[in-house]
C-alpha positions as CSV (number, residue, x, y, z in Angstrom):
1,M,0.0,0.0,0.0
2,K,1.2,3.5,-0.9
3,A,1.2,6.1,1.9
4,G,1.4,9.9,2.2
5,L,2.0,12.1,5.1
6,I,0.6,15.7,5.2
7,A,2.8,17.9,7.4
8,A,2.6,21.2,5.6
9,G,0.4,23.1,8.1
10,R,1.7,26.3,9.7
11,G,0.6,25.3,13.2
12,E,-0.9,28.8,13.8
13,R,-2.5,28.0,17.1
14,L,0.8,26.7,18.5
15,Q,2.7,29.6,17.2
16,A,0.2,32.1,18.6
17,A,0.8,30.6,22.0
18,G,4.6,31.0,21.7
19,V,5.5,27.5,20.5
20,A,8.3,28.3,18.0
21,T,9.1,24.7,17.1
22,P,7.6,23.6,13.7
23,K,4.6,21.3,14.5
24,P,6.1,18.1,13.0
25,L,9.0,18.5,15.5
26,V,6.9,19.2,18.6
27,R,8.0,16.5,21.1
28,V,5.5,14.3,22.8
29,A,6.9,11.9,25.4
30,G,10.4,12.5,24.1
31,K,9.7,12.0,20.4
32,A,8.8,14.4,17.6
33,L,5.2,14.1,16.3
34,V,6.5,13.2,12.8
35,D,8.4,10.3,14.3
36,H,5.3,9.0,16.1
37,V,3.6,8.8,12.7
38,L,6.5,7.4,10.7
39,D,7.2,4.8,13.4
40,A,3.5,3.8,13.3
41,L,3.7,3.5,9.5
42,A,6.8,1.3,9.7
43,A,5.1,-0.9,12.3
44,A,2.1,-1.3,10.0
45,G,4.4,-2.6,7.2
46,I,4.4,0.5,5.1
47,E,7.8,0.7,3.4
48,E,7.6,3.9,1.4
49,V,6.0,7.2,2.3
50,A,5.5,10.5,0.4
51,C,5.9,13.4,2.8
52,L,4.8,17.0,2.2
53,F,6.4,19.7,4.4
54,N,6.1,23.5,4.7
55,A,8.6,25.5,2.7
56,E,8.4,28.7,4.8
57,P,11.6,30.1,6.4
58,G,12.4,28.4,9.6
59,T,11.0,25.0,8.6
60,D,14.2,23.5,7.1
61,A,14.8,21.6,10.3
62,V,11.8,19.3,9.5
63,E,13.4,18.1,6.3
64,T,16.8,17.7,7.9
65,H,15.3,15.7,10.8
66,C,13.5,13.3,8.4
67,R,16.5,12.9,6.1
68,T,18.8,11.9,9.0
69,R,16.4,9.8,11.1
70,R,17.1,6.1,11.3
71,G,14.9,3.2,10.4
72,G,12.0,2.9,8.0
73,P,10.0,3.7,6.1
74,R,11.8,5.2,3.0
75,L,10.7,8.7,2.4
76,T,10.1,10.9,-0.6
77,L,10.1,14.5,0.5
78,R,8.6,17.5,-1.0
79,R,8.5,21.0,0.4
80,K,5.7,23.4,-0.6
81,T,3.7,26.0,1.3
82,T,0.1,25.2,0.5
83,A,-3.0,27.3,1.0
84,S,-5.3,24.5,2.4
85,S,-5.4,20.9,3.5
86,I,-7.0,19.9,0.2
87,E,-4.1,21.5,-1.7
88,S,-1.7,19.5,0.5
89,L,-3.6,16.3,-0.3
90,R,-3.4,17.0,-4.0
91,E,0.4,17.5,-3.7
92,V,0.8,14.2,-1.9
93,A,-1.4,12.5,-4.4
94,D,0.8,13.9,-7.2
95,I,3.9,12.5,-5.6
96,L,2.2,9.1,-5.4
97,S,0.6,9.2,-8.8
98,S,3.5,7.6,-10.8
99,P,2.4,5.3,-12.2
100,H,-1.1,6.9,-12.3
101,P,-3.7,4.9,-10.4
102,D,-6.4,2.9,-12.2
103,P,-9.7,4.7,-11.4
104,R,-11.7,1.4,-11.7
105,P,-13.2,-0.1,-8.5
106,G,-11.1,-2.7,-6.7
107,G,-7.8,-1.0,-7.0
108,E,-5.4,-0.8,-4.1
109,G,-6.1,2.1,-1.6
110,T,-3.7,4.8,-0.6
111,L,-3.1,5.6,3.1
112,I,-3.1,9.3,4.0
113,L,-2.2,10.7,7.4
114,T,-1.8,14.1,9.0
115,V,1.2,14.7,11.2
116,D,-0.8,15.9,14.2
117,A,-2.8,12.7,14.7
118,L,-1.6,10.7,17.7
119,F,-2.8,7.2,18.4
120,A,-1.8,4.0,20.1
121,P,0.8,1.6,18.6
122,G,-0.9,-1.1,16.5
123,T,-3.8,1.2,15.6
124,L,-2.6,1.9,12.1
125,R,-1.9,-1.8,11.3
126,A,-5.5,-2.6,12.5
127,F,-6.9,0.3,10.4
128,V,-5.1,-0.8,7.2
129,A,-6.4,-4.4,7.7
130,A,-10.0,-3.1,8.3
131,A,-9.8,-0.9,5.3
132,A,-8.7,-3.8,3.1
133,G,-11.9,-5.6,4.1
134,C,-14.1,-2.8,2.7
135,G,-13.9,-4.1,-0.8
136,D,-16.4,-1.7,-2.4
137,A,-15.1,1.5,-0.7
138,D,-14.1,4.6,-2.4
139,A,-12.7,5.8,0.9
140,V,-12.3,4.6,4.4
141,L,-12.0,7.0,7.3
142,A,-10.7,6.2,10.8
143,V,-13.1,7.6,13.4
144,T,-13.0,8.0,17.1
145,D,-15.4,8.8,19.9
146,H,-12.8,10.9,21.8
147,I,-13.9,14.4,21.0
148,D,-11.6,17.2,22.2
149,D,-11.2,19.5,19.2
150,E,-12.2,23.1,18.4
151,K,-13.5,22.0,15.0
152,P,-14.3,18.3,15.1
153,L,-15.5,16.7,11.9
154,H,-18.5,14.6,12.9
155,V,-19.8,11.6,11.0
156,T,-22.8,9.4,11.2
157,L,-22.5,5.6,10.6
158,D,-25.1,3.1,9.5
159,G,-25.3,-0.5,10.7
160,R,-22.6,-1.6,8.2
161,G,-20.2,1.2,9.1
162,R,-20.9,3.3,6.0
163,I,-20.8,7.0,6.5
164,T,-24.3,8.5,5.8
165,A,-23.6,12.0,6.9
166,L,-20.5,14.2,7.5
167,G,-20.0,17.6,8.9
168,T,-23.0,19.8,9.8
169,A,-25.4,17.1,8.9
170,A,-23.8,14.8,11.5
171,A,-23.2,17.5,14.2
172,G,-23.6,16.2,17.7
173,G,-23.0,12.6,16.7
174,A,-20.8,10.2,18.6
175,W,-18.0,9.9,16.0
176,I,-15.5,12.3,14.5
177,T,-12.7,11.7,12.0
178,A,-9.3,10.7,13.5
179,G,-6.8,12.1,11.0
180,F,-6.0,9.1,8.8
181,Y,-7.7,7.7,5.8
182,V,-7.5,5.3,2.9
183,F,-8.6,6.6,-0.5
184,G,-9.4,4.3,-3.3
185,P,-8.4,4.9,-6.9
186,R,-11.7,6.7,-7.8
187,A,-11.3,9.1,-4.9
188,L,-7.7,9.8,-5.8
189,A,-8.8,10.5,-9.4
190,A,-11.5,12.9,-8.1
191,I,-8.8,14.7,-6.1
192,A,-6.6,15.0,-9.2
193,A,-9.6,16.2,-11.4
194,A,-10.8,18.8,-8.9
195,Q,-10.6,22.4,-10.1
196,P,-8.4,24.9,-8.1
197,G,-10.6,26.3,-5.4
198,Q,-13.3,23.8,-5.8
199,F,-12.9,22.6,-2.2
200,A,-11.9,24.9,0.6
201,A,-10.4,22.1,2.7
202,L,-10.0,18.3,3.0
203,R,-13.3,18.1,5.0
204,A,-15.1,19.7,2.0
205,F,-13.8,17.0,-0.3
206,L,-14.9,14.3,2.1
207,A,-18.4,15.8,2.3
208,H,-18.4,15.9,-1.5
209,L,-17.7,12.2,-1.6
210,V,-20.4,11.3,0.9
211,D,-23.0,13.7,-0.5
212,G,-22.3,12.5,-4.0
213,G,-23.0,8.9,-3.3
214,S,-19.5,7.5,-3.1
215,V,-19.1,4.5,-0.8
216,V,-17.3,5.9,2.3
217,Y,-16.9,3.8,5.4
218,G,-15.9,4.8,8.9
219,V,-13.8,2.5,11.1
220,P,-13.8,3.1,14.8
221,M,-10.2,3.0,16.0
222,G,-10.3,3.9,19.7
223,K,-8.8,7.1,21.1
224,S,-6.9,9.5,18.8
225,L,-5.7,12.9,19.7
226,D,-5.3,15.9,17.4
227,V,-2.3,18.0,18.5
228,D,-3.2,21.6,17.5
229,R,-3.1,23.7,20.7
230,P,-0.6,23.9,23.6
231,Q,-3.0,22.1,25.9
232,D,-3.1,19.3,23.3
233,I,0.6,18.7,23.9
234,A,0.0,18.1,27.6
235,A,-3.0,15.8,26.9
236,A,-0.8,13.9,24.4
237,E,2.0,13.5,26.9
238,A,-0.5,12.1,29.4
239,F,-2.0,9.8,26.7
240,V,1.3,8.3,25.8
241,R,2.8,8.0,29.3
242,G,-0.5,6.5,30.5
243,G,-0.3,3.6,28.1
244,Y,-2.5,5.3,25.4
245,R,-5.6,5.3,27.5
């Protein structure tokens, strides 16, 4: 399975609170966020990962860190400052698109993660296995019932785990997206074909898939934290040191 890591965000909320470290290098329990994700990818058997990093001044340390880290997976790095999460996704999809994916059903999915998602060891391997069992899926989203986010993206699941509503239509529900996804070939083709500005953010693209009748599943994967704010760092420290509970 191909995999891509989006780590191009500016981390505005952390910067506004005086955290000068680029978000991918923010340390949680002695390890940079980007290493938490890359180690999880390696443990899940992913051998190659396309990574997108910010190109703004002061972010060189992220690329240096990743080029000099030891162990898998092998990394293909691109630095570009993007305007939105959907633009970042398109950049990662572009790195992964050679050879171009076959848009027919049944093709192998592509695993996409964001650098600020923190979850227990073994979670990613379990998610990849669960996604592989969703043979008719255009996309599979990891979901969690741990909700501690300023802008959670809620989803509603039916009895088979298919997402029937996402965003405003699912507001107040028990599940939110957890920051990692598998996109099938048709979804990747839709990303590549999208017009500039068509989607304001990744969540708008996900809503487009659900509202347009694409087959999108949600897989509950236990507790996952989104590290966006200074208080999230403290919560993540407690999460890791407490055995991911």
